[in-house]
N, C-alpha and C positions, 0 to 999 in steps of 0.2 A: 504493499500500500503506500501510496506517496504520503509524503510530507508535505503538509501546507504551512506557509508562512507567514505572518500579519509582522510589520515591521512600523516604528516610530524614531522622530531621531528628533534629537536638540541641538545647542551648541552655545557657545560663548567665548566671547574673546575679552582680554580686561588689561588693559596697561599697568597696573600692578601700583605698585606705590614712589617708587623710585626711578623709574624712568622717564623720560620726556615726551618721547614716541612712542606709539606701538607699534613694534616691528611685525609682530604676527597677524597672519589671517588666516579665516577661517572659512567654511562653505558649507554648508547641508543640502540633504535634498532624499525625500521619499515620495515614491511615485504612487498618483492617484489610484492607478487601477490595477499596476502591474508587482508584483514582490520583488523590487528594487527601490534600493538606499543607497547612500554613499556620505561618506565623509573625507573631509580634507581638509585638512592645517600644515602650514606653511610659518617656520620661524625662521625671517631675517635676521640677516647681518651685514654691516658695513656703514652705520649712519651717514650722517647729509642726506637721510630719508631716502636711502639704498636700500638700507634693508627693508623697510615701508613697499619699496618700488618689487624690491623680487618678490616676494613673498606674495605681492599682489598676483605677479606676472604667473607663479605657479600654482595656487587656487582657480586664478580666469582658463589657462592652456587644462588644467586638468576637468573643470567642470563643462569648457565645449566639448569636449570628447566624451565624456558622461552623458551628456545633451544628445550625443548623435549614435548612443550606441545602441540602442533598444528601437532596432528597426524592423520592418518587415523580415529582410532579410536575417535577419539575427535571430527571430523568432522562430524562423522556420527548421535554424537548426538545432541538431540533438543538444542535450544536456555538458558533451563532453567536449561539441566543436563552442557552446557558446563559450564553456572555462576558457578556452582556447583564446576564443576572440577578447575577452578581456585582461588575459593577460595580454595578449599584442599590445590592445590598447593603453594599456598601463605602460608598459616601456616607449611605447612612440610619444605618449603624452609626456611623462618625464624629459624624455630627449627632447623636443619639442619646447619645453620649458626652461631645461637649462641652456639652451642653443639662443632663446628671445633673450635669456637674462645676461647672457654674454652680449647679445647684440644691443641688449641697451646700455651695458658697460661701455663700451667702446663710444657712444654717443655721448658720454659725460664723462669729464672725469671724474669730477667728485664719486664714481659710484664705480671708481675702482676697485674697491675692495667689497663688492656687496655680494649676496650670496643669498642665499635658504635654507634650511631644513625641509623637507615634506615626508608627511603620515596621508594615510589615505587607506581607507577601506573602502568596499563595496559588497555587496548583497544582492545575490541575483539569485530567486528562490531560494533555496537551503545551501547554496553555495556562499560561500565568504571569499573575497581574496586584501588581502593587504600587501600594502609597498608602501616602502622606505626609502630614506637617504638620508641620513645623521641621527642627530639622538633627539628627534621626536618618537613618540612611543603609543602601541596599540597594544590593550589590554582585554582578555574574551575573562568574563566570570557566570559561572554557571554553580550545577550541582556539584562539579569537581573543584570547585574553587575558583581561585587567579589563575590564569596563564600571561602572561609575557608572551606578546608573537613577536615582538620583535627583538631584534640586537641590536646597541649603540656602534652606531661609527662614530668611535671617539678612544682618545687616546688616555682615558682612565677604563674603558674597559675593554682595551689592549693589557692592558696592568692587572686588571683582574683577573682575564681568563692569562695569561702568563703564572700567578699568580703573587704577584707583587705587589699587591692592594687587595683589599679585604669592601664587598660592597658599601659598606658605613665606612672607611675613609674615603671611596670616591666622590660621596655627595659632599664631605668637606675640603674635598683638596682644593688647593688650587687651580687647577689642569680644567676642570671638572668641566666647563665648557669647549675645550679643546676638540672640534670635532676631524673625525678624518675622511669622508665625502659629504660634499654639499653640491647642490645646483649651484652654475653660474660661475665655478673654478676653475675645472678643464672641459675640453670640448665634447668627453665623452663621462655619461655616468651608468652606476650600473646599481639601479636601485635591487634592492633584495625583495625577494614576492614570494609571498607564502597561502598556500591555499588550504582549504578544509571546507569538509560536510558537517553543514548543521545538525543535527540530530534531539538537539533539546531547545528548552527557551536558554535567554541568556543575554547579558548585557557587555555590548562592545565598545569599551574607551578606546577613544584618543586625546593625545595631551603634546602641548611642548612640554620641552623642561624646566617650563616657570612652576608648573607644577610639582614635578618629580625632584626638585631640588626641595620640598619639603614635606612630601611623602614616601615613604616606602612602602612595598604592595604590600607586607600585610595591613598599613594605612589605609592604602587603594583598597582594599578585599573589604575591609570594618564598614564603609562610606556606600562602597555599591552594593552588600550585603545588605544595608542598616535602612539605609536613606531611600523613601518612600513619600511622593511620586518619585519613580525611578529618574526618569528623564533632567527631574530635579536638582540630581547629581549634579550637576554642572555647575548651577550658583553654589553649594554646597563649599565644593572644589576650592573654586575658586573664593571665595570667603574668607573657607579656612589660611589660602595660602597668603591674602594678603594679611590678615590677621598675624600669620607669623610672619612677614616682614614684605613681602612681595619685591623683592630685589628685581626679578625680570617683568616682561611680561608671560601672564598667563594664557592658556587657550586649552578649551576643554570640547569635546564631543561624546557624546552617549546613543546609539541606539540600541534600543530594547528591541530582541527578537523573542516572539513568540511563534513556536516549533509546535506541529501537531501530526496525530498519523492518520492524514487520509482526511481531518476533518476540520470547514470551515472555522475557524478560530475568530470570534470577533477582534479586531485591532484594538490595539490600545490607544485612549485616545492622543489624538495627534493635532487637532484645529489649529493648533497656536507653535505646530512644531514640523510644520510640514516640510519648508526650504529656509533657507534664512543664509546671511550672511556677517561680514566683519561688520558691526553698528557700531562699534565702541567709539567715544569720544576723543579723539585724537588731540593733546594739549596746543598744538602748534598748528593747528588745521584752520582755514578759513572757514567761517560757518558756515557758507552755502555747498563745504564737502562734508558735512557731518552727516 
């Protein structure tokens, strides 16, 4: 018996307590008829508004690609073919975003050091695919607990893997923000892409490192397991990160997945969360751009 999937999504980005600009960008969407949803988060770097531009380019490239995915041709394909098409779309659109950022850098010397991380998750039917570059993360929480779906492309992660540093030491290391892979740095960028079949209801969370600076995995699991409504975990995470110092911009996206064995499940409430984009007030933005 085939599994039926219902989806709801919410997201938020916040400038934090210290930065003068929000260099994070976020987009999210759930299809009104099809079992299709996605979240994209990018954490820009580079100053002079360059980080904000890089992250915006990245999420806009991915959003455009997602908007062109569910076509009659796609719907006519087998599930395996659809999965391959999504993987190909992710690789192509991330590479396009990389090139677009490089071109933007060439046009303005103030943007010479800009780049961005990226994490995105897409659900089609019972298939989940996650792609990332950098240290923005994705987590899946369900009956088996919390699973971190991404592995940071960072100096401290390499040190953890080699045994030179513990997870606790990494969170306070002075090189914790040094990433080893980003969009807009090299002509080619290789995202890590993972996929799995969703067999049970779950929560998927994506975030920038402005959140994981203050929450370890056990603390993330506690919030996802206990805070309801689930989609409002976004606000809870951001509020607590700000109360802890808010040294960086903070972005969180939550996808609520309801899975049943062949029975149509009433979708989670989603009227307020069907789609969205970055609506955070940027401190140095003209009013007409807010």
